C-alpha positions as a Markdown table, in Angstrom:
| # | Residue | x | y | z |
|---|---|---|---|---|
| 1 | Unk | 125.9 | 124.1 | 97.9 |
| 2 | Unk | 127.4 | 121.7 | 100.5 |
| 3 | Unk | 130.8 | 122.5 | 101.9 |
| 4 | Unk | 133.3 | 121.1 | 104.4 |
| 5 | Unk | 136.0 | 122.8 | 106.4 |
| 6 | Unk | 138.9 | 120.4 | 107.0 |
| 7 | Unk | 142.0 | 120.6 | 109.2 |
| 8 | Unk | 145.0 | 118.3 | 108.5 |
| 9 | Unk | 148.6 | 118.1 | 109.4 |
| 10 | Unk | 150.8 | 119.5 | 106.6 |
| 11 | Unk | 154.2 | 117.7 | 106.6 |
| 12 | Unk | 155.7 | 120.7 | 104.6 |
| 13 | Unk | 154.6 | 123.2 | 107.2 |
| 14 | Unk | 154.9 | 121.0 | 110.3 |
| 15 | Unk | 151.6 | 122.2 | 111.6 |
| 16 | Unk | 147.8 | 121.8 | 111.1 |
| 17 | Unk | 146.3 | 123.8 | 108.2 |
| 18 | Unk | 142.7 | 124.5 | 107.3 |
| 19 | Unk | 141.0 | 124.4 | 103.9 |
| 20 | Unk | 137.4 | 124.6 | 102.7 |
| 21 | Unk | 136.0 | 122.3 | 100.0 |
| 22 | Unk | 132.8 | 123.2 | 98.0 |
| 23 | Unk | 131.2 | 119.9 | 97.0 |
| 24 | Unk | 129.7 | 119.4 | 93.6 |
| 25 | Unk | 126.0 | 119.1 | 93.2 |
| 26 | Unk | 124.8 | 115.5 | 93.5 |
| 27 | Unk | 123.4 | 115.8 | 90.0 |
| 28 | Unk | 127.0 | 115.9 | 88.8 |
| 29 | Unk | 127.2 | 112.2 | 89.6 |
| 30 | Unk | 129.6 | 110.2 | 91.7 |
| 31 | Unk | 132.8 | 111.6 | 90.2 |
| 32 | Unk | 135.6 | 111.5 | 89.8 |
| 33 | Unk | 135.5 | 115.3 | 90.2 |
| 34 | Unk | 138.0 | 117.7 | 88.6 |
| 35 | Unk | 139.7 | 119.9 | 91.2 |
| 36 | Unk | 139.7 | 123.7 | 91.2 |
| 37 | Unk | 142.1 | 125.4 | 93.6 |
| 38 | Unk | 140.9 | 129.0 | 94.4 |
| 39 | Unk | 143.5 | 131.0 | 96.2 |
| 40 | Unk | 142.8 | 133.9 | 98.5 |
| 41 | Unk | 144.6 | 137.3 | 98.8 |
| 42 | Unk | 146.9 | 138.7 | 101.5 |
| 43 | Unk | 144.1 | 140.3 | 103.6 |
| 44 | Unk | 142.0 | 137.1 | 103.8 |
| 45 | Unk | 142.2 | 133.4 | 104.6 |
| 46 | Unk | 140.5 | 130.2 | 103.3 |
| 47 | Unk | 137.1 | 131.7 | 104.1 |
| 48 | Unk | 137.4 | 134.8 | 102.1 |
| 49 | Unk | 135.9 | 133.6 | 98.8 |
| 50 | Unk | 132.9 | 132.3 | 100.8 |
| 51 | Unk | 132.4 | 135.3 | 103.0 |
| 52 | Unk | 132.8 | 138.1 | 100.4 |
| 53 | Unk | 131.7 | 136.6 | 97.1 |
| 54 | Unk | 129.0 | 134.4 | 95.6 |
| 55 | Unk | 131.5 | 131.8 | 94.5 |
| 56 | Unk | 129.6 | 129.0 | 96.2 |
| 57 | Unk | 126.4 | 129.8 | 94.3 |
| 58 | Unk | 128.3 | 130.2 | 91.0 |
| 59 | Unk | 130.1 | 127.0 | 91.4 |
| 60 | Unk | 127.0 | 125.0 | 92.4 |
| 61 | Unk | 126.3 | 124.2 | 88.7 |
| 62 | Unk | 129.8 | 123.1 | 87.9 |
| 63 | Unk | 131.4 | 119.6 | 88.2 |
| 64 | Unk | 134.4 | 120.9 | 90.2 |
| 65 | Unk | 135.5 | 120.1 | 93.7 |
| 66 | Unk | 136.4 | 123.7 | 94.6 |
| 67 | Unk | 139.3 | 123.8 | 97.1 |
| 68 | Unk | 139.9 | 126.9 | 99.1 |
| 69 | Unk | 143.2 | 126.4 | 101.0 |
| 70 | Unk | 144.7 | 128.7 | 103.6 |
| 71 | Unk | 147.9 | 130.4 | 102.5 |
| 72 | Unk | 148.6 | 132.9 | 105.3 |
| 73 | Unk | 150.7 | 135.8 | 103.9 |
| 74 | Unk | 152.9 | 133.4 | 102.0 |
| 75 | Unk | 152.3 | 134.5 | 98.4 |
| 76 | Unk | 152.0 | 130.7 | 98.0 |
| 77 | Unk | 155.8 | 130.4 | 98.0 |
| 78 | Unk | 158.4 | 128.5 | 100.0 |
| 79 | Unk | 159.3 | 131.8 | 101.5 |
| 80 | Unk | 161.5 | 130.4 | 104.3 |
| 81 | Unk | 162.6 | 127.1 | 105.7 |
| 82 | Unk | 159.4 | 127.0 | 107.8 |
| 83 | Unk | 156.9 | 128.7 | 105.6 |
| 84 | Unk | 156.6 | 126.3 | 102.7 |
| 85 | Unk | 153.2 | 127.0 | 101.4 |
| 86 | Unk | 154.1 | 126.0 | 97.8 |
| 87 | Unk | 155.0 | 122.5 | 99.0 |
| 88 | Unk | 151.8 | 122.4 | 101.1 |
| 89 | Unk | 149.7 | 123.1 | 98.0 |
| 90 | Unk | 151.7 | 121.0 | 95.5 |
| 91 | Unk | 152.8 | 118.1 | 97.6 |
| 92 | Unk | 150.6 | 117.8 | 100.7 |
| 93 | Unk | 147.1 | 118.8 | 99.7 |
| 94 | Unk | 146.5 | 116.7 | 96.5 |
| 95 | Unk | 147.1 | 113.3 | 98.1 |
| 96 | Unk | 145.0 | 114.4 | 101.2 |
| 97 | Unk | 142.1 | 115.4 | 98.9 |
| 98 | Unk | 142.4 | 112.0 | 97.1 |
| 99 | Unk | 142.1 | 110.2 | 100.3 |
| 100 | Unk | 138.9 | 112.0 | 101.3 |
| 101 | Unk | 137.1 | 112.6 | 97.9 |
| 102 | Unk | 136.7 | 110.9 | 94.6 |
| 103 | Unk | 138.8 | 113.3 | 92.6 |
| 104 | Unk | 140.0 | 113.3 | 89.0 |
| 105 | Unk | 143.7 | 112.4 | 89.0 |
| 106 | Unk | 144.3 | 114.6 | 85.9 |
| 107 | Unk | 145.5 | 118.2 | 85.8 |
| 108 | Unk | 143.6 | 120.6 | 88.1 |
| 109 | Unk | 142.4 | 124.1 | 87.5 |
| 110 | Unk | 143.7 | 127.0 | 89.6 |
| 111 | Unk | 142.7 | 130.6 | 90.2 |
| 112 | Unk | 143.0 | 133.3 | 92.7 |
| 113 | Unk | 143.0 | 137.1 | 93.4 |
| 114 | Unk | 145.8 | 139.5 | 94.3 |
| 115 | Unk | 148.3 | 137.5 | 96.2 |
| 116 | Unk | 146.4 | 134.4 | 95.1 |
| 117 | Unk | 146.5 | 135.6 | 91.5 |
| 118 | Unk | 150.3 | 135.8 | 91.7 |
| 119 | Unk | 150.4 | 132.3 | 93.3 |
| 120 | Unk | 148.1 | 130.8 | 90.7 |
| 121 | Unk | 150.0 | 132.1 | 87.7 |
| 122 | Unk | 153.5 | 131.4 | 89.2 |
| 123 | Unk | 152.5 | 127.8 | 90.1 |
| 124 | Unk | 150.9 | 127.2 | 86.7 |
| 125 | Unk | 154.2 | 128.3 | 84.9 |
| 126 | Unk | 156.4 | 126.3 | 87.3 |
| 127 | Unk | 154.3 | 123.2 | 87.2 |
| 128 | Unk | 152.6 | 123.2 | 83.8 |
| 129 | Unk | 151.8 | 119.5 | 83.9 |
| 130 | Unk | 149.9 | 119.8 | 87.1 |
| 131 | Unk | 147.3 | 122.3 | 85.8 |
| 132 | Unk | 144.9 | 122.4 | 82.9 |
| 133 | Unk | 143.8 | 126.0 | 83.2 |
| 134 | Unk | 144.6 | 129.1 | 85.3 |
| 135 | Unk | 142.7 | 132.4 | 85.7 |
| 136 | Unk | 144.0 | 135.1 | 88.0 |
| 137 | Unk | 142.3 | 138.3 | 89.1 |
| 138 | Unk | 144.1 | 141.6 | 90.0 |
| 139 | Unk | 147.4 | 139.8 | 90.5 |
| 140 | Unk | 150.1 | 141.2 | 92.7 |
| 141 | Unk | 152.8 | 140.5 | 90.0 |
| 142 | Unk | 155.6 | 142.2 | 91.9 |
| 143 | Unk | 159.3 | 141.7 | 91.4 |
| 144 | Unk | 161.2 | 139.9 | 94.2 |
| 145 | Unk | 162.6 | 143.2 | 95.5 |
| 146 | Unk | 159.0 | 144.4 | 96.3 |
| 147 | Unk | 158.2 | 141.1 | 98.0 |
| 148 | Unk | 161.3 | 141.4 | 100.1 |
| 149 | Unk | 160.2 | 144.9 | 101.2 |
| 150 | Unk | 156.8 | 143.7 | 102.2 |
| 151 | Unk | 158.1 | 140.7 | 104.1 |
| 152 | Unk | 161.1 | 142.5 | 105.6 |
| 153 | Unk | 163.4 | 139.8 | 104.2 |
| 154 | Unk | 164.2 | 138.2 | 100.9 |
| 155 | Unk | 162.6 | 134.8 | 100.0 |
| 156 | Unk | 164.6 | 131.6 | 100.5 |
| 157 | Unk | 165.3 | 131.4 | 96.8 |
| 158 | Unk | 164.9 | 134.8 | 95.1 |
| 159 | Unk | 165.1 | 133.3 | 91.6 |
| 160 | Unk | 162.5 | 130.6 | 92.3 |
| 161 | Unk | 160.1 | 133.3 | 93.7 |
| 162 | Unk | 160.4 | 135.4 | 90.5 |
| 163 | Unk | 157.3 | 134.8 | 88.3 |
| 164 | Unk | 159.1 | 136.3 | 85.3 |
| 165 | Unk | 161.8 | 133.6 | 85.7 |
| 166 | Unk | 159.2 | 130.9 | 85.4 |
| 167 | Unk | 157.3 | 132.6 | 82.6 |
| 168 | Unk | 160.5 | 133.0 | 80.5 |
| 169 | Unk | 161.4 | 129.3 | 81.0 |
| 170 | Unk | 158.0 | 128.1 | 79.9 |
| 171 | Unk | 157.5 | 125.9 | 76.9 |
| 172 | Unk | 154.4 | 127.2 | 75.1 |
| 173 | Unk | 153.3 | 123.7 | 74.0 |
| 174 | Unk | 153.2 | 122.4 | 77.6 |
| 175 | Unk | 151.5 | 125.3 | 79.4 |
| 176 | Unk | 147.9 | 125.2 | 80.7 |
| 177 | Unk | 145.4 | 127.6 | 79.3 |
| 178 | Unk | 146.3 | 131.0 | 80.8 |
| 179 | Unk | 144.0 | 134.0 | 81.5 |
| 180 | Unk | 144.2 | 136.9 | 83.8 |
| 181 | Unk | 142.3 | 140.2 | 84.3 |
| 182 | Unk | 142.6 | 143.4 | 86.2 |
| 183 | Unk | 140.4 | 146.5 | 86.9 |
| 184 | Unk | 141.4 | 149.7 | 85.2 |
| 185 | Unk | 141.2 | 151.5 | 88.6 |
| 186 | Unk | 143.2 | 148.8 | 90.4 |
| 187 | Unk | 146.5 | 149.9 | 91.9 |
| 188 | Unk | 148.0 | 146.8 | 90.4 |
| 189 | Unk | 147.0 | 147.6 | 86.8 |
| 190 | Unk | 150.5 | 148.5 | 85.6 |
| 191 | Unk | 152.0 | 145.3 | 87.0 |
| 192 | Unk | 149.4 | 143.3 | 85.1 |
| 193 | Unk | 149.9 | 145.3 | 81.9 |
| 194 | Unk | 153.7 | 144.8 | 82.2 |
| 195 | Unk | 153.3 | 141.0 | 82.6 |
| 196 | Unk | 150.9 | 140.9 | 79.7 |
| 197 | Unk | 153.5 | 142.7 | 77.5 |
| 198 | Unk | 156.2 | 140.4 | 78.7 |
| 199 | Unk | 154.2 | 137.3 | 77.7 |
| 200 | Unk | 153.3 | 138.8 | 74.4 |
| 201 | Unk | 156.9 | 139.6 | 73.6 |
| 202 | Unk | 157.8 | 136.0 | 74.2 |
| 203 | Unk | 154.9 | 134.5 | 72.3 |
| 204 | Unk | 153.3 | 132.9 | 75.4 |
| 205 | Unk | 149.7 | 132.1 | 74.6 |
| 206 | Unk | 147.4 | 133.8 | 77.1 |
| 207 | Unk | 144.2 | 135.8 | 77.4 |
| 208 | Unk | 144.4 | 139.2 | 79.2 |
| 209 | Unk | 141.4 | 141.4 | 79.9 |
| 210 | Unk | 140.8 | 144.7 | 81.5 |
| 211 | Unk | 137.5 | 145.8 | 83.0 |
| 212 | Unk | 136.2 | 148.8 | 84.8 |
| 213 | Unk | 136.7 | 148.5 | 88.6 |
| 214 | Unk | 139.2 | 148.4 | 91.4 |
| 215 | Unk | 140.8 | 146.1 | 93.9 |
| 216 | Unk | 137.4 | 145.1 | 95.4 |
| 217 | Unk | 135.2 | 142.1 | 96.1 |
| 218 | Unk | 132.5 | 143.6 | 93.8 |
| 219 | Unk | 135.0 | 143.3 | 90.9 |
| 220 | Unk | 136.2 | 139.8 | 91.8 |
| 221 | Unk | 132.6 | 138.6 | 92.4 |
| 222 | Unk | 131.6 | 139.7 | 88.9 |
| 223 | Unk | 134.6 | 138.2 | 87.1 |
| 224 | Unk | 135.1 | 134.9 | 88.9 |
| 225 | Unk | 132.0 | 133.8 | 86.8 |
| 226 | Unk | 134.1 | 134.2 | 83.7 |
| 227 | Unk | 136.9 | 132.2 | 85.3 |
| 228 | Unk | 134.5 | 129.3 | 86.1 |
| 229 | Unk | 133.3 | 129.2 | 82.5 |
| 230 | Unk | 136.9 | 129.2 | 81.3 |
| 231 | Unk | 137.9 | 126.3 | 83.6 |
| 232 | Unk | 134.8 | 124.4 | 82.6 |
| 233 | Unk | 135.5 | 124.9 | 78.9 |
| 234 | Unk | 139.0 | 123.6 | 79.1 |
| 235 | Unk | 137.9 | 120.7 | 81.3 |
| 236 | Unk | 135.3 | 119.7 | 78.8 |
| 237 | Unk | 137.8 | 119.9 | 76.0 |
| 238 | Unk | 140.2 | 117.6 | 77.8 |
| 239 | Unk | 137.6 | 114.8 | 78.1 |
| 240 | Unk | 137.4 | 111.9 | 75.6 |
| 241 | Unk | 135.3 | 112.7 | 72.5 |
| 242 | Unk | 131.7 | 112.1 | 73.2 |
| 243 | Unk | 132.1 | 112.1 | 77.0 |
| 244 | Unk | 130.6 | 115.1 | 78.8 |
| 245 | Unk | 130.3 | 115.9 | 82.5 |
| 246 | Unk | 126.9 | 115.9 | 84.1 |
| 247 | Unk | 125.4 | 119.3 | 84.1 |
| 248 | Unk | 123.4 | 120.0 | 87.3 |
| 249 | Unk | 120.1 | 121.9 | 86.7 |
| 250 | Unk | 120.0 | 125.6 | 87.4 |
| 251 | Unk | 117.9 | 126.4 | 90.5 |
């Protein structure tokens, strides 16, 4: 699978930021290509999914332009006046992608692991019109007080940083398709169970799964394949009746 590493100036961050793009197989046609943002965890950068998983091989037979942005240790939040990674992802990156690639202007798919799982879910709840589907793995679904302890200071807007706040405000008929999973041996399992119960109590449609495994790349490598199938399913369902995306042949 072909890929490109790109550096551009983010107005929101006031500095250059890197991201990697996995390009669709040529058999997928000329586009426009739906976008899948795949967010990394706190111990990695935009290369993590490529270095430690087989995502590139799994995605090679999908129609998606897979975008792997660098989010530092931001939790994909506007954590401070200078660390505005949410604005980078929501406001800066999409138009830059559109200038470089033939991308679908409709809602994107989004996913991630750990810190990236938190980011993917929170952004999907906050910006439901921007996303068609979300799948998060082993998400760090911590309350703001825990985030503040880890960063050494509270976020710029504690209410805005609270994923429970955005989930509670969500209108079920406007939400993207939501799914998340966690390993039963993962240290974040109780946080995921708590968020699942919270969504169930409020009647928020979602798919939650638990599997054997811990907070490891072996686990994420196995289950990102389910996520790719999920995103593809909801992308195909969104297309006009009778229209299907090209399906590259399996190697």
